[in-house]
OpenMM code with the backbone's topology and positions (N, CA, C; nanometers):
from openmm import Vec3, app, unit

residues = "MET ILE SER LYS PHE GLY GLY SER THR SER SER TYR ALA ARG GLN LYS GLU LEU SER VAL LEU GLU ASP ARG TYR GLN ASN LYS VAL GLY ALA MET ILE CYS TYR GLU SER ILE TYR SER GLU TYR TYR ARG LYS THR ALA LEU PHE GLY ALA ASP PHE VAL ALA VAL ILE THR ASN ASP GLY TRP TRP GLY ASP THR PRO GLY TYR HIS GLN HIS PHE ARG PHE ALA ARG LEU ARG ALA ILE GLU THR ARG ARG ASP VAL VAL HIS VAL ALA ASN THR GLY ILE SER GLY PHE ILE ASN GLN ARG GLY ASP VAL LEU GLN LYS THR GLY TRP TRP GLU PRO VAL ALA ILE LYS ASP ASN ILE HIS ALA ASN ASP ALA LEU THR PHE TYR ALA VAL ASN GLY ASP ILE ILE GLY ARG VAL ALA CYS PHE LEU PHE PHE MET LEU CYS ALA ALA TRP ILE LEU TYR ALA VAL LYS ARG SER".split()
positions = [
    Vec3(10.1660, 0.9740, -9.0246),
    Vec3(10.1694, 0.8577, -9.1134),
    Vec3(10.3087, 0.6954, -9.0406),
    Vec3(10.4104, 0.7797, -9.0770),
    Vec3(10.5501, 0.7126, -9.0316),
    Vec3(10.5782, 0.6185, -8.8992),
    Vec3(10.4070, 0.6832, -8.8411),
    Vec3(10.4276, 0.5779, -8.6471),
    Vec3(10.3814, 0.4494, -8.7077),
    Vec3(10.3125, 0.4584, -8.8204),
    Vec3(10.2091, 0.3507, -8.8223),
    Vec3(10.2967, 0.2012, -8.9147),
    Vec3(10.4191, 0.2401, -8.9131),
    Vec3(10.4861, 0.1145, -8.9463),
    Vec3(10.5304, 0.0571, -8.8391),
    Vec3(10.5386, 0.0930, -8.6864),
    Vec3(10.5571, 0.1160, -8.5938),
    Vec3(10.7511, 0.1190, -8.5854),
    Vec3(10.7610, 0.1729, -8.5341),
    Vec3(10.8867, 0.1629, -8.4388),
    Vec3(10.9708, 0.3029, -8.5787),
    Vec3(10.9405, 0.3355, -8.6435),
    Vec3(11.0220, 0.3891, -8.7265),
    Vec3(11.0020, 0.5643, -8.7479),
    Vec3(11.1359, 0.5852, -8.6501),
    Vec3(11.1607, 0.7277, -8.6672),
    Vec3(11.1995, 0.8017, -8.7222),
    Vec3(11.1826, 0.8037, -8.8892),
    Vec3(11.3157, 0.8888, -8.9456),
    Vec3(11.1589, 0.8713, -9.0578),
    Vec3(11.2018, 0.8071, -9.2295),
    Vec3(11.1410, 0.8486, -9.2913),
    Vec3(11.1813, 0.6799, -9.3168),
    Vec3(11.1281, 0.6861, -9.4710),
    Vec3(11.1113, 0.5053, -9.5431),
    Vec3(11.1981, 0.5632, -9.6809),
    Vec3(11.2573, 0.4998, -9.7486),
    Vec3(11.2641, 0.4922, -9.9370),
    Vec3(11.2509, 0.3183, -9.9708),
    Vec3(11.3550, 0.3629, -10.1089),
    Vec3(11.3423, 0.2008, -10.2166),
    Vec3(11.4777, 0.2117, -10.1793),
    Vec3(11.4978, 0.1219, -10.1684),
    Vec3(11.5945, 0.0600, -10.0974),
    Vec3(11.6736, 0.0313, -10.2605),
    Vec3(11.8263, 0.0783, -10.2627),
    Vec3(11.8977, 0.0826, -10.3522),
    Vec3(11.9290, -0.0204, -10.4250),
    Vec3(11.9493, -0.1738, -10.3673),
    Vec3(12.0336, -0.2643, -10.3041),
    Vec3(11.9578, -0.3840, -10.2874),
    Vec3(11.9603, -0.5006, -10.3352),
    Vec3(11.8923, -0.6011, -10.2808),
    Vec3(11.9328, -0.6795, -10.1656),
    Vec3(11.8957, -0.7013, -10.1090),
    Vec3(11.9794, -0.7493, -9.9612),
    Vec3(11.8880, -0.8674, -9.8712),
    Vec3(11.9995, -0.9555, -9.8270),
    Vec3(11.9281, -1.0533, -9.7430),
    Vec3(11.8937, -1.0306, -9.6043),
    Vec3(11.7423, -1.0751, -9.5613),
    Vec3(11.7343, -1.0816, -9.3967),
    Vec3(11.8378, -1.1958, -9.3641),
    Vec3(11.9197, -1.1576, -9.1710),
    Vec3(11.9683, -1.3072, -9.0967),
    Vec3(11.9101, -1.2949, -8.9670),
    Vec3(11.8680, -1.4017, -8.9546),
    Vec3(11.8057, -1.4223, -8.7970),
    Vec3(11.9250, -1.4434, -8.7811),
    Vec3(11.8740, -1.4767, -8.5684),
    Vec3(11.9605, -1.5190, -8.4762),
    Vec3(12.0321, -1.6609, -8.5094),
    Vec3(12.0010, -1.7033, -8.6008),
    Vec3(12.0626, -1.8583, -8.6260),
    Vec3(12.1132, -1.8272, -8.7218),
    Vec3(12.2299, -1.7111, -8.7897),
    Vec3(12.2309, -1.6780, -8.9336),
    Vec3(12.2231, -1.8012, -8.9926),
    Vec3(12.0854, -1.7484, -9.0104),
    Vec3(11.9849, -1.8402, -9.0936),
    Vec3(11.9598, -1.7038, -9.2497),
    Vec3(12.0144, -1.7101, -9.3596),
    Vec3(11.9072, -1.5796, -9.4677),
    Vec3(11.8890, -1.5714, -9.5537),
    Vec3(11.7468, -1.5275, -9.5358),
    Vec3(11.5964, -1.5117, -9.6059),
    Vec3(11.6320, -1.4317, -9.6921),
    Vec3(11.5574, -1.4447, -9.8495),
    Vec3(11.5803, -1.3609, -9.9441),
    Vec3(11.4004, -1.3242, -9.9062),
    Vec3(11.3801, -1.2295, -9.9098),
    Vec3(11.2084, -1.1875, -9.8675),
    Vec3(11.1393, -1.0721, -9.9625),
    Vec3(11.0156, -1.1494, -10.0642),
    Vec3(11.0108, -1.0877, -10.1610),
    Vec3(10.8469, -1.1214, -10.1638),
    Vec3(10.8187, -0.9396, -10.1519),
    Vec3(10.6909, -0.9430, -10.2118),
    Vec3(10.6254, -0.9280, -10.2563),
    Vec3(10.4834, -0.9576, -10.2636),
    Vec3(10.4047, -0.9721, -10.3782),
    Vec3(10.4378, -1.0469, -10.4984),
    Vec3(10.4030, -0.9410, -10.6541),
    Vec3(10.4874, -1.0119, -10.7823),
    Vec3(10.6239, -0.9619, -10.7881),
    Vec3(10.6817, -0.9860, -10.6813),
    Vec3(10.8699, -0.9771, -10.6897),
    Vec3(10.8798, -1.1144, -10.7598),
    Vec3(10.8086, -1.1452, -10.6988),
    Vec3(10.8487, -1.3701, -10.6727),
    Vec3(10.8662, -1.3942, -10.8132),
    Vec3(10.7744, -1.3305, -10.9103),
    Vec3(10.7603, -1.4291, -11.0178),
    Vec3(10.8592, -1.3811, -11.1463),
    Vec3(10.9862, -1.2816, -11.0914),
    Vec3(11.0719, -1.2016, -11.1839),
    Vec3(11.1515, -1.2452, -11.1532),
    Vec3(11.2414, -1.4091, -11.2600),
    Vec3(11.3563, -1.4748, -11.2297),
    Vec3(11.4596, -1.4213, -11.1634),
    Vec3(11.5314, -1.3763, -11.2802),
    Vec3(11.6465, -1.2253, -11.2668),
    Vec3(11.6354, -1.1623, -11.1525),
    Vec3(11.4674, -1.0642, -11.0622),
    Vec3(11.5259, -1.1000, -10.9322),
    Vec3(11.5371, -1.1397, -10.7780),
    Vec3(11.4805, -1.2433, -10.8641),
    Vec3(11.4320, -1.3915, -10.7548),
    Vec3(11.5835, -1.4395, -10.7950),
    Vec3(11.6200, -1.4505, -10.8591),
    Vec3(11.7883, -1.5280, -10.8009),
    Vec3(11.8696, -1.4876, -10.7912),
    Vec3(11.8847, -1.3867, -10.7972),
    Vec3(11.9823, -1.2606, -10.7182),
    Vec3(11.9847, -1.2545, -10.5945),
    Vec3(11.8685, -1.3242, -10.5039),
    Vec3(11.8564, -1.3537, -10.3591),
    Vec3(11.9720, -1.4842, -10.3553),
    Vec3(11.9565, -1.5509, -10.4081),
    Vec3(12.0527, -1.6742, -10.3776),
    Vec3(12.2091, -1.6106, -10.4032),
    Vec3(12.2314, -1.5627, -10.4744),
    Vec3(12.3245, -1.5086, -10.5144),
    Vec3(12.4024, -1.3719, -10.3923),
    Vec3(12.3030, -1.3309, -10.3295),
    Vec3(12.3211, -1.2389, -10.2495),
    Vec3(12.3186, -1.3082, -10.0722),
    Vec3(12.3651, -1.4711, -10.1368),
    Vec3(12.3116, -1.5578, -9.9607),
    Vec3(12.2257, -1.6168, -9.9312),
    Vec3(12.1404, -1.5771, -9.9778),
    Vec3(12.0089, -1.6544, -9.8892),
    Vec3(11.9549, -1.8257, -9.9212),
    Vec3(11.9536, -1.9027, -9.7662),
    Vec3(11.8973, -2.0141, -9.7788),
    Vec3(11.7939, -2.0564, -9.8208),
    Vec3(11.6570, -1.9764, -9.7981),
    Vec3(11.5701, -1.9609, -9.8238),
    Vec3(11.4809, -1.8259, -9.8799),
    Vec3(11.3517, -1.8764, -9.9174),
    Vec3(11.2916, -1.7268, -9.9597),
    Vec3(11.1262, -1.7440, -9.9190),
    Vec3(11.1424, -1.6276, -9.9047),
    Vec3(10.9979, -1.5911, -9.7795),
    Vec3(10.9196, -1.5298, -9.8932),
    Vec3(10.7583, -1.5110, -9.9456),
    Vec3(10.7305, -1.5291, -10.0479),
    Vec3(10.5655, -1.3876, -9.9807),
    Vec3(10.5882, -1.2820, -9.9207),
    Vec3(10.4486, -1.2401, -9.8769),
    Vec3(10.3766, -1.1492, -9.9849),
    Vec3(10.2469, -1.2279, -9.9573),
    Vec3(10.1897, -1.1108, -10.0564),
    Vec3(9.9686, -1.1584, -10.0254),
    Vec3(9.9663, -1.0262, -10.0606),
    Vec3(9.7956, -0.9986, -10.0771),
    Vec3(9.7431, -1.0545, -10.2486),
    Vec3(9.6663, -1.1732, -10.2410),
    Vec3(9.6180, -1.1799, -10.3667),
    Vec3(9.4976, -1.2177, -10.4001),
    Vec3(9.4266, -1.1424, -10.2556),
    Vec3(9.2638, -1.1109, -10.2918),
    Vec3(9.2257, -1.0532, -10.4129),
    Vec3(9.2594, -0.9229, -10.4549),
    Vec3(9.2534, -0.8682, -10.5856),
    Vec3(9.2680, -0.9835, -10.6924),
    Vec3(9.3030, -1.0771, -10.6621),
    Vec3(9.2620, -1.1683, -10.8402),
    Vec3(9.1724, -1.2096, -10.7864),
    Vec3(9.0439, -1.2042, -10.6485),
    Vec3(8.9751, -1.2534, -10.6806),
    Vec3(8.9516, -1.4263, -10.7104),
    Vec3(8.8719, -1.4971, -10.6987),
    Vec3(8.8756, -1.5978, -10.7161),
    Vec3(8.8790, -1.6458, -10.9191),
    Vec3(8.9930, -1.6659, -10.8998),
    Vec3(9.0419, -1.6921, -11.0693),
    Vec3(9.1172, -1.7407, -11.0593),
    Vec3(9.2451, -1.7607, -11.1947),
    Vec3(9.3393, -1.8801, -11.2269),
    Vec3(9.4563, -1.7615, -11.1729),
    Vec3(9.4512, -1.6305, -11.1462),
    Vec3(9.5552, -1.5859, -11.1211),
    Vec3(9.6659, -1.6339, -10.9853),
    Vec3(9.5584, -1.6913, -10.8381),
    Vec3(9.6357, -1.6684, -10.7089),
    Vec3(9.6588, -1.8447, -10.7387),
    Vec3(9.6487, -1.9099, -10.8099),
    Vec3(9.7181, -2.0486, -10.8458),
    Vec3(9.8486, -1.9821, -10.9285),
    Vec3(9.8751, -1.9316, -11.0531),
    Vec3(9.9904, -1.8730, -11.0638),
    Vec3(10.0657, -1.8502, -11.0061),
    Vec3(10.0600, -1.7673, -10.9245),
    Vec3(10.1301, -1.6712, -10.8187),
    Vec3(10.2093, -1.7876, -10.7767),
    Vec3(10.1333, -1.8939, -10.6641),
    Vec3(10.1782, -2.0117, -10.6007),
    Vec3(10.2376, -2.0675, -10.7034),
    Vec3(10.1824, -2.1121, -10.8513),
    Vec3(10.3007, -2.2387, -10.9244),
    Vec3(10.4759, -2.1466, -10.9677),
    Vec3(10.4254, -2.0087, -10.9797),
    Vec3(10.5623, -1.9433, -11.0411),
    Vec3(10.6469, -1.9503, -10.8871),
    Vec3(10.6068, -1.9917, -10.7638),
    Vec3(10.7091, -2.0456, -10.7365),
    Vec3(10.7751, -2.1237, -10.7046),
    Vec3(10.6459, -2.1995, -10.7358),
    Vec3(10.7328, -2.3419, -10.6790),
    Vec3(10.8718, -2.3184, -10.8448),
    Vec3(10.8331, -2.2945, -10.9810),
    Vec3(10.9654, -2.2323, -11.0695),
    Vec3(11.1188, -2.1938, -10.9708),
    Vec3(11.0614, -2.1447, -10.9013),
    Vec3(11.1458, -2.0028, -10.8303),
    Vec3(11.2389, -2.1230, -10.7459),
    Vec3(11.1745, -2.2248, -10.6721),
    Vec3(11.2266, -2.2379, -10.5631),
    Vec3(11.2967, -2.4209, -10.6631),
    Vec3(11.2677, -2.4404, -10.7797),
    Vec3(11.3852, -2.5199, -10.8493),
    Vec3(11.4730, -2.4605, -10.9339),
    Vec3(11.4506, -2.3350, -10.9475),
    Vec3(11.5902, -2.2648, -11.0532),
    Vec3(11.6787, -2.2755, -10.9454),
    Vec3(11.6708, -2.2365, -10.8433),
    Vec3(11.7349, -2.1628, -10.7525),
    Vec3(11.7894, -2.2988, -10.6024),
    Vec3(11.7053, -2.3881, -10.6101),
    Vec3(11.7377, -2.5108, -10.5016),
    Vec3(11.6981, -2.4456, -10.3619),
    Vec3(11.6229, -2.3694, -10.3619),
    Vec3(11.5454, -2.2901, -10.1939),
    Vec3(11.4555, -2.3656, -10.1842),
    Vec3(11.4334, -2.3373, -10.0326),
    Vec3(11.2751, -2.3637, -9.9742),
    Vec3(11.2519, -2.2066, -9.9680),
    Vec3(11.0850, -2.2370, -9.9828),
    Vec3(10.9847, -2.1370, -10.0157),
    Vec3(10.8537, -2.1568, -9.9202),
    Vec3(10.9115, -2.0213, -9.8308),
    Vec3(10.7456, -1.9972, -9.7721),
    Vec3(10.7015, -1.8946, -9.8437),
    Vec3(10.5622, -1.9662, -9.8560),
    Vec3(10.4550, -1.8465, -9.9560),
    Vec3(10.3774, -1.8513, -9.8704),
    Vec3(10.3823, -1.6890, -9.8231),
    Vec3(10.2954, -1.6456, -9.6983),
    Vec3(10.1577, -1.5782, -9.7843),
    Vec3(10.0219, -1.5939, -9.7905),
    Vec3(9.9309, -1.5225, -9.8354),
    Vec3(9.8473, -1.4675, -9.7520),
    Vec3(9.7520, -1.3590, -9.7499),
    Vec3(9.7223, -1.3919, -9.6048),
    Vec3(9.5230, -1.3607, -9.7075),
    Vec3(9.4937, -1.3874, -9.8507),
    Vec3(9.3939, -1.3860, -9.8659),
    Vec3(9.4521, -1.5056, -10.0052),
    Vec3(9.5535, -1.5938, -10.0537),
    Vec3(9.5979, -1.6534, -10.1294),
    Vec3(9.5987, -1.7312, -10.1220),
    Vec3(9.6879, -1.8386, -10.1340),
    Vec3(9.7183, -2.0124, -10.1056),
    Vec3(9.8815, -1.9687, -10.0640),
    Vec3(9.9101, -2.0339, -9.8868),
    Vec3(10.0070, -1.9709, -9.8847),
    Vec3(10.0408, -2.1460, -9.9049),
    Vec3(10.1862, -2.1496, -9.8281),
    Vec3(10.2308, -2.3335, -9.8087),
    Vec3(10.3592, -2.3449, -9.8231),
    Vec3(10.4271, -2.4298, -9.8326),
    Vec3(10.6024, -2.4701, -9.8148),
    Vec3(10.6260, -2.5548, -9.9531),
    Vec3(10.7340, -2.4544, -9.9811),
    Vec3(10.7619, -2.5907, -10.0947),
    Vec3(10.8957, -2.6425, -10.0924),
    Vec3(10.9211, -2.7492, -10.1216),
    Vec3(11.1357, -2.7567, -10.0825),
    Vec3(11.2072, -2.7057, -10.2338),
    Vec3(11.3153, -2.7250, -10.1969),
    Vec3(11.4216, -2.7337, -10.2912),
    Vec3(11.4321, -2.7843, -10.4359),
    Vec3(11.2667, -2.9034, -10.4422),
    Vec3(11.3445, -2.9855, -10.5505),
    Vec3(11.1262, -2.9247, -10.6265),
    Vec3(11.1206, -2.8255, -10.5530),
    Vec3(10.9262, -2.7688, -10.6225),
    Vec3(10.8404, -2.8767, -10.5585),
    Vec3(10.8510, -2.9461, -10.5190),
    Vec3(10.7646, -3.0214, -10.4252),
    Vec3(10.6634, -2.9293, -10.3178),
    Vec3(10.5273, -2.9396, -10.3926),
    Vec3(10.4685, -2.8778, -10.2585),
    Vec3(10.4303, -2.9659, -10.1275),
    Vec3(10.4909, -2.9517, -10.0347),
    Vec3(10.4918, -2.9533, -9.9162),
    Vec3(10.3326, -2.9900, -9.7999),
    Vec3(10.3298, -2.8241, -9.7943),
    Vec3(10.2058, -2.8265, -9.7381),
    Vec3(10.1134, -2.7017, -9.8321),
    Vec3(9.9658, -2.6550, -9.7959),
    Vec3(9.9316, -2.5530, -9.9024),
    Vec3(9.7900, -2.5210, -9.8158),
    Vec3(9.7311, -2.4013, -9.7807),
    Vec3(9.6467, -2.3522, -9.7948),
    Vec3(9.5435, -2.3521, -9.9116),
    Vec3(9.3873, -2.3173, -9.8519),
    Vec3(9.3172, -2.3363, -9.9808),
    Vec3(9.3214, -2.1515, -10.0065),
    Vec3(9.2533, -2.1166, -10.1213),
    Vec3(9.2076, -1.9800, -10.0959),
    Vec3(9.1485, -1.9053, -9.9605),
    Vec3(9.1795, -1.7722, -9.9527),
    Vec3(9.1406, -1.6938, -9.8742),
    Vec3(9.0211, -1.8124, -9.6798),
    Vec3(9.2046, -1.8862, -9.7048),
    Vec3(9.0707, -1.9884, -9.5692),
    Vec3(9.2201, -1.9705, -9.4616),
    Vec3(9.1290, -1.8979, -9.3466),
    Vec3(9.1745, -1.8607, -9.1849),
    Vec3(9.2103, -1.9609, -9.1581),
    Vec3(9.3661, -2.0164, -9.1626),
    Vec3(9.4234, -2.1427, -9.1395),
    Vec3(9.5596, -2.1239, -9.0756),
    Vec3(9.6319, -2.1568, -8.9820),
    Vec3(9.7728, -2.1671, -8.9091),
    Vec3(9.8625, -2.3035, -8.9931),
    Vec3(10.0015, -2.3080, -9.0589),
    Vec3(10.0334, -2.4154, -9.0883),
    Vec3(10.2546, -2.3397, -9.0294),
    Vec3(10.2347, -2.4994, -9.0315),
    Vec3(10.3903, -2.4865, -8.9828),
    Vec3(10.4820, -2.6185, -9.0740),
    Vec3(10.6041, -2.5814, -9.0765),
    Vec3(10.6691, -2.7098, -9.1412),
    Vec3(10.8157, -2.6530, -9.1388),
    Vec3(10.8841, -2.7216, -9.2060),
    Vec3(11.0415, -2.7144, -9.1744),
    Vec3(11.0799, -2.7104, -9.3039),
    Vec3(11.2006, -2.6017, -9.2318),
    Vec3(11.2345, -2.5369, -9.3445),
    Vec3(11.3769, -2.5813, -9.3374),
    Vec3(11.4506, -2.6173, -9.5337),
    Vec3(11.5745, -2.6716, -9.4963),
    Vec3(11.6757, -2.6135, -9.5380),
    Vec3(11.7710, -2.5123, -9.4999),
    Vec3(11.8360, -2.4112, -9.5449),
    Vec3(11.9808, -2.4528, -9.6786),
    Vec3(11.9909, -2.4056, -9.8123),
    Vec3(12.0918, -2.4386, -9.9055),
    Vec3(12.1743, -2.2711, -9.9154),
    Vec3(12.2334, -2.2943, -9.9373),
    Vec3(12.3497, -2.1832, -9.9802),
    Vec3(12.4254, -2.2484, -10.0875),
    Vec3(12.4204, -2.3317, -10.1709),
    Vec3(12.4669, -2.3731, -10.2954),
    Vec3(12.4480, -2.3341, -10.4148),
    Vec3(12.4834, -2.3074, -10.5208),
    Vec3(12.4257, -2.2183, -10.6278),
    Vec3(12.4411, -2.3176, -10.7529),
    Vec3(12.2813, -2.2698, -10.7545),
    Vec3(12.2623, -2.3381, -10.9000),
    Vec3(12.3293, -2.3172, -11.0545),
    Vec3(12.3608, -2.3610, -11.1394),
    Vec3(12.4538, -2.3438, -11.2857),
    Vec3(12.3455, -2.1724, -11.3075),
    Vec3(12.2020, -2.2201, -11.2517),
    Vec3(12.1160, -2.0782, -11.3166),
    Vec3(12.0822, -1.9936, -11.2266),
    Vec3(12.1699, -1.9916, -11.1107),
    Vec3(12.1875, -1.9201, -11.0368),
    Vec3(12.3151, -1.8391, -11.0133),
    Vec3(12.3435, -1.8745, -11.1013),
    Vec3(12.4377, -1.8199, -11.1446),
    Vec3(12.5478, -1.7681, -11.2757),
    Vec3(12.4144, -1.8387, -11.3893),
    Vec3(12.4221, -1.7439, -11.5054),
    Vec3(12.3345, -1.6885, -11.5602),
    Vec3(12.1799, -1.7115, -11.4754),
    Vec3(12.0878, -1.7219, -11.5081),
    Vec3(11.9910, -1.7797, -11.6471),
    Vec3(11.9674, -1.6717, -11.7227),
    Vec3(11.9387, -1.7328, -11.8709),
    Vec3(12.0276, -1.7521, -12.0134),
    Vec3(12.1407, -1.7445, -11.8829),
    Vec3(12.1965, -1.8445, -12.0413),
    Vec3(12.1519, -1.9192, -12.1136),
    Vec3(12.1337, -2.0319, -12.1269),
    Vec3(12.0455, -2.1359, -12.2313),
    Vec3(11.9667, -1.9958, -12.3270),
    Vec3(11.8758, -1.9534, -12.2189),
    Vec3(11.7434, -1.8979, -12.3438),
    Vec3(11.8129, -1.7558, -12.4108),
    Vec3(11.9413, -1.7489, -12.3958),
    Vec3(12.0057, -1.6078, -12.4703),
    Vec3(12.1239, -1.7456, -12.5948),
    Vec3(12.1709, -1.7963, -12.5351),
    Vec3(12.2254, -1.8729, -12.6244),
    Vec3(12.0860, -1.9364, -12.7227),
    Vec3(12.0327, -2.0141, -12.6837),
    Vec3(11.8917, -1.9873, -12.8095),
    Vec3(11.8656, -1.9505, -12.8962),
    Vec3(11.8511, -1.8401, -12.8520),
    Vec3(11.8284, -1.7520, -12.9390),
    Vec3(11.8871, -1.6225, -13.0403),
    Vec3(12.0180, -1.6831, -12.9909),
    Vec3(12.1604, -1.5961, -13.0771),
    Vec3(12.1477, -1.7625, -13.1582),
    Vec3(12.1264, -1.9035, -13.1319),
    Vec3(12.1364, -1.9466, -13.2748),
    Vec3(12.0352, -1.9861, -13.3541),
    Vec3(11.9498, -1.9872, -13.2755),
    Vec3(11.7882, -1.9356, -13.3765),
    Vec3(11.8337, -1.8066, -13.4432),
    Vec3(11.8819, -1.7159, -13.4434),
    Vec3(11.8824, -1.6083, -13.5616),
    Vec3(12.0003, -1.6603, -13.6735),
    Vec3(12.1327, -1.7199, -13.5873),
    Vec3(12.2075, -1.7703, -13.7139),
    Vec3(12.1404, -1.8222, -13.7613),
    Vec3(12.0755, -1.9894, -13.7224),
    Vec3(12.0475, -2.0083, -13.8565),
    Vec3(11.9647, -1.9206, -13.9322),
    Vec3(11.8585, -1.8208, -13.8911),
    Vec3(11.7981, -1.7688, -14.0131),
    Vec3(11.8742, -1.7147, -14.0901),
    Vec3(11.9702, -1.6205, -14.0486),
    Vec3(12.0580, -1.5976, -14.1201),
    Vec3(12.1267, -1.7021, -14.2527),
    Vec3(12.1729, -1.8527, -14.1801),
    Vec3(12.2370, -1.9552, -14.2518),
    Vec3(12.1218, -1.9422, -14.3905),
    Vec3(12.0350, -1.9088, -14.3014),
    Vec3(11.9268, -2.0026, -14.4231),
    Vec3(11.8765, -1.9178, -14.5566),
    Vec3(11.8184, -1.8028, -14.4878),
    Vec3(11.8467, -1.6826, -14.5902),
    Vec3(11.9505, -1.6408, -14.6800),
    Vec3(12.0703, -1.6485, -14.6153),
    Vec3(12.1577, -1.6193, -14.6996),
    Vec3(12.1682, -1.7788, -14.7950),
    Vec3(12.1517, -1.8717, -14.8153),
    Vec3(12.1330, -1.9985, -14.8383),
    Vec3(12.0655, -1.9880, -14.9633),
    Vec3(11.9797, -1.9124, -14.9353),
    Vec3(11.8292, -1.8902, -15.0350),
    Vec3(11.8313, -1.8006, -15.1389),
    Vec3(11.9626, -1.7109, -15.0551),
    Vec3(11.9885, -1.6009, -15.1835),
    Vec3(12.1021, -1.6145, -15.2560),
    Vec3(12.1966, -1.7189, -15.1803),
    Vec3(12.2552, -1.8089, -15.3527),
    Vec3(12.1992, -1.8826, -15.4304),
    Vec3(12.0860, -1.9013, -15.3684),
    Vec3(12.0055, -2.0398, -15.4441),
    Vec3(11.9282, -1.9789, -15.5973),
    Vec3(11.9043, -1.8569, -15.5168),
    Vec3(11.8217, -1.7371, -15.6793),
    Vec3(11.9151, -1.6526, -15.7154),
] * unit.nanometer
topology = app.Topology()
chain = topology.addChain("A")
for resn in residues:
    res = topology.addResidue(resn, chain)
    for name in ("N", "CA", "C"):
        topology.addAtom(name, app.Element.getBySymbol(name[0]), res)
């Protein structure tokens, strides 16, 4: 079975640590396979590990003609904004397209549309606040919410 992977000589296994791929021009790509791309914490680590842009390789055909494959593509737009990395979204059955660092869709294909597209990718190695700190704003907001709830409960207890 290993020979079907094309050139593998020993075995394959789960990678212990995230890494990025580097091309001959020293561009670094963060490779996301299918649904990995919706997890922002995992995705932002590609920027921390030095990715200049991200490629999402997916097979969205299992969704059928439903909103699922649209949502998957839209997640890629959010991740582009969060990390300020261009995204190449490659789907053999869903939406393929190019998304710039601002989340603008430069090109996209239709569902199950056999077509080839090409565009320029802009490499970026600068780190955003989100890439460095993650969901800290959400955590701070949750902490403040619980502190306000506790203060409100204490206030209500003291009044009665």
